[in-house]
C-alpha positions, 0 to 999 in steps of 0.5 A: 807680809805687810803686817810683818814689815809694819812690826819690824819698822815698829821694833826698830823705831822703838829701839832707836827712840826708846819709846813704846809703839802703840797698837795700830802704829803708825795709824793709831787713833789716839797718837797717830805715828808718835811713840809713847814715852815710858811712864815717869818713875819719880817726881822729878821726871814727871815735872821734867815731862810737863816742862817739855810739854809746855815747850812743845817738845812732847805732847802729854795728856797728863804726866803719865801719858806722853808721846812724841813725834819720831 
């Protein structure tokens, strides 16, 4: 039952925030309880992500792997 509730909460967070939920969410080893932002599809979006990361709005390992607090 706990796993079903965790999945439902993950689906709701994903839909509400437009993010992907990593395996083991909200206790993922790499990103914790953050949601993964879908990959950038163009150069402008990638540049915007890096700017947001500099401002501290999101956390990025690189332009293609970013996550944010939900």
